[in-house]
C-alpha positions as CSV (number, residue, x, y, z in Angstrom):
1,X,20.1,-14.0,-2.5
2,X,23.5,-15.6,-3.4
3,X,24.8,-16.2,0.2
4,X,23.7,-15.8,3.8
5,X,26.6,-13.7,5.2
6,X,26.3,-15.5,8.6
7,X,28.2,-14.3,11.6
8,X,31.0,-16.4,13.2
9,X,28.7,-17.4,16.0
10,X,26.0,-18.6,13.7
11,X,28.5,-20.7,11.7
12,X,29.9,-22.2,14.9
13,X,26.4,-23.3,15.9
14,X,25.8,-24.9,12.5
15,X,29.1,-26.7,12.5
16,X,28.5,-28.0,16.1
17,X,25.2,-29.4,14.9
18,X,26.8,-30.9,11.8
19,X,29.4,-32.7,14.0
20,X,27.0,-34.0,16.7
21,X,23.9,-35.1,14.7
22,X,23.3,-38.7,14.0
23,X,20.4,-38.0,11.7
24,X,21.4,-38.0,8.0
25,X,18.5,-35.7,7.1
26,X,19.6,-33.1,9.6
27,X,23.2,-33.5,8.4
28,X,22.2,-32.8,4.8
29,X,20.1,-29.7,5.7
30,X,22.8,-28.2,7.9
31,X,25.5,-28.9,5.3
32,X,23.3,-27.2,2.6
33,X,23.0,-24.1,4.7
34,X,26.8,-23.9,5.4
35,X,27.7,-24.5,1.7
36,X,25.2,-21.8,0.6
37,X,26.8,-19.4,3.1
38,X,30.2,-20.2,1.6
39,X,28.9,-19.0,-1.8
40,X,28.1,-22.4,-3.5
41,X,25.1,-22.2,-5.8
42,X,21.8,-24.0,-5.0
43,X,22.2,-26.1,-8.1
44,X,25.6,-27.4,-7.0
45,X,24.4,-28.0,-3.5
46,X,21.4,-30.0,-4.8
47,X,23.8,-32.1,-7.0
48,X,26.2,-32.7,-4.2
49,X,23.5,-33.9,-1.8
50,X,21.4,-35.7,-4.4
51,X,18.3,-33.7,-3.7
52,X,16.1,-31.3,-5.7
53,X,16.9,-27.6,-5.9
54,X,13.5,-26.9,-4.3
55,X,14.5,-29.0,-1.2
56,X,17.7,-27.1,-0.9
57,X,15.8,-23.8,-1.2
58,X,13.3,-24.9,1.5
59,X,16.1,-25.8,4.0
60,X,17.8,-22.5,3.5
61,X,14.5,-20.6,3.8
62,X,13.7,-22.6,7.0
63,X,17.0,-21.6,8.6
64,X,16.9,-17.9,7.6
65,X,13.5,-17.4,9.3
66,X,15.2,-17.2,12.8
67,X,18.8,-18.5,12.2
68,X,18.3,-21.4,14.6
69,X,20.0,-24.7,13.6
70,X,17.3,-26.6,15.6
71,X,14.8,-25.5,12.9
72,X,16.5,-27.9,10.5
73,X,15.5,-30.8,12.8
74,X,12.3,-32.7,12.7
75,X,9.8,-31.6,15.3
76,X,9.3,-34.2,18.0
77,X,5.9,-35.9,17.8
78,X,5.0,-34.1,14.6
79,X,7.2,-35.8,12.0
80,X,9.0,-33.8,9.3
81,X,8.4,-30.2,8.7
82,X,6.0,-29.7,5.8
83,X,7.4,-28.1,2.7
84,X,6.3,-27.5,-0.8
85,X,8.0,-29.6,-3.4
86,X,8.2,-28.8,-7.1
87,X,4.9,-30.3,-7.9
88,X,3.2,-28.4,-5.1
89,X,4.7,-25.1,-6.4
90,X,3.5,-25.9,-9.9
91,X,0.0,-26.4,-8.4
92,X,0.3,-23.2,-6.5
93,X,1.3,-21.3,-9.6
94,X,-1.7,-22.7,-11.5
95,X,-4.0,-21.6,-8.7
96,X,-2.6,-18.0,-8.7
97,X,-3.3,-17.8,-12.5
98,X,-7.0,-18.1,-11.9
99,X,-9.6,-16.6,-9.6
100,X,-10.9,-18.4,-6.5
101,X,-14.4,-17.9,-8.0
102,X,-13.4,-20.3,-10.8
103,X,-13.2,-23.0,-8.2
104,X,-16.5,-22.2,-6.6
105,X,-15.2,-20.0,-3.8
106,X,-17.0,-16.7,-3.0
107,X,-13.7,-14.8,-2.7
108,X,-12.4,-12.5,-5.4
109,X,-8.7,-12.6,-4.4
110,X,-6.4,-15.3,-3.0
111,X,-5.3,-15.2,0.6
112,X,-2.8,-17.4,2.5
113,X,-5.5,-19.2,4.5
114,X,-7.5,-19.9,1.3
115,X,-4.4,-21.2,-0.5
116,X,-3.6,-23.4,2.4
117,X,-7.2,-24.9,2.3
118,X,-7.0,-25.6,-1.4
119,X,-3.5,-27.1,-1.2
120,X,-4.6,-29.3,1.7
121,X,-7.6,-30.6,-0.2
122,X,-5.5,-31.3,-3.3
123,X,-2.3,-32.7,-1.7
124,X,-3.4,-33.7,1.8
125,X,-0.6,-31.4,3.1
126,X,-1.3,-28.0,4.8
127,X,1.9,-25.8,4.5
128,X,2.6,-23.3,7.3
129,X,2.1,-19.6,6.8
130,X,5.9,-19.1,6.6
131,X,6.4,-21.9,4.1
132,X,3.7,-20.6,1.8
133,X,4.8,-17.0,2.1
134,X,8.4,-18.0,1.3
135,X,7.2,-19.9,-1.8
136,X,5.2,-16.9,-3.0
137,X,8.2,-14.7,-2.4
138,X,10.4,-16.9,-4.5
139,X,7.8,-17.0,-7.3
140,X,7.8,-13.2,-7.4
141,X,4.4,-12.6,-5.8
142,X,3.9,-9.7,-3.4
143,X,1.0,-8.6,-1.3
144,X,-0.9,-5.6,-2.5
145,X,-4.0,-3.9,-1.0
146,X,-7.1,-4.1,-3.3
147,X,-8.0,-0.8,-5.1
148,X,-11.5,0.4,-5.4
149,X,-13.0,2.0,-8.5
150,X,-15.7,4.4,-7.6
151,X,-18.7,4.9,-9.9
152,X,-18.6,8.5,-11.4
153,X,-21.3,10.9,-10.2
154,X,-23.6,11.8,-13.2
155,X,-24.3,15.2,-11.7
156,X,-20.6,16.1,-11.0
157,X,-20.4,18.9,-13.6
158,X,-23.6,20.5,-12.3
159,X,-22.3,20.4,-8.8
160,X,-18.9,21.8,-9.8
161,X,-20.7,24.7,-11.6
162,X,-22.8,25.5,-8.5
163,X,-19.7,25.4,-6.3
164,X,-17.8,27.7,-8.6
165,X,-20.7,30.3,-8.4
166,X,-20.7,30.1,-4.6
167,X,-16.9,30.5,-4.4
168,X,-17.0,33.6,-6.5
169,X,-19.4,35.2,-4.0
170,X,-17.2,34.1,-1.1
171,X,-14.1,35.6,-2.7
172,X,-16.0,38.9,-3.3
173,X,-17.2,39.0,0.3
174,X,-13.7,38.3,1.6
175,X,-12.2,41.1,-0.6
176,X,-14.8,43.5,0.7
177,X,-14.1,42.6,4.3
178,X,-10.4,43.0,3.9
179,X,-11.0,46.6,2.6
180,X,-13.3,47.6,5.4
181,X,-11.9,45.9,8.5
182,X,-9.2,48.5,9.1
183,X,-11.6,51.5,9.2
184,X,-14.9,49.9,10.3
185,X,-15.7,48.0,13.4
186,X,-19.4,47.5,12.5
187,X,-20.8,44.0,12.6
188,X,-23.1,44.7,9.6
189,X,-23.0,42.2,6.9
190,X,-20.9,43.0,3.9
191,X,-22.5,42.4,0.5
192,X,-20.4,41.0,-2.4
193,X,-18.5,43.4,-4.5
194,X,-20.5,44.8,-7.5
195,X,-23.9,44.1,-5.9
196,X,-26.1,47.1,-5.4
197,X,-26.6,48.3,-1.9
198,X,-23.0,47.5,-0.8
199,X,-22.0,49.9,1.9
200,X,-18.7,51.8,1.9
201,X,-16.5,51.6,5.0
202,X,-17.1,54.4,7.4
203,X,-20.6,55.4,6.3
204,X,-23.9,54.5,8.0
C-alpha cells in the first residue's frame, strides 16, 4: 500500500479535523494520514513528525478500518487507543516462531485471543482484535485452516481387491440386463455374463 486514494469528501473531513483540533496528538495523526494519501512514504512521514515508522503505520491502519477521522482521537474515559510499538511487534514475531505448547499452553496453534492473553501478560497491554490482525497482516501472516493427516488403513489393498471383484459382477449383470430389457419383460434375476445357468432373453 503506497497511498490511500481517498475521495474528496474524505480528504475534506480530515482537513477539517486538522484545522479545528487543539490536540497535538490528533493533529500529528491526521497529518500523517493526509501526507500518506498524497504519496509521501511512511519513512518520510515519521521523520517529519519525529515519530517511529510503526507509529505512523498504526495511525494509517486505524484510519483505514472505517475511514472516520474521529478514530484518530483518544476515546473519552479510556485514554489512548492501544497500539503495538516496535518492541511489541518483535515480541509478537518471537511468539509466532514457537508453539503455544512451548509456553505451557495446551493449544497447538496460535489464535488471536491467545496472542492477546500472552501479550497482556508480558506487556500489561491488551491490543484489540483489529490492532493485532493489522500487525499480523503487515508481518505477512495469514489465517489458514488446519489440515488433518489421516492414518492409512492397513487393509486398504484387501478392500480394494474385494471391491474390484464385486464391480466386475455388477458390470456383467448390467451388460446382460441391457441386452435383455428390449425383448424381455420378465422380472427374473439375470445372472452375470459367463456364469452357467444364465438365461437367454425370450426363453423360459
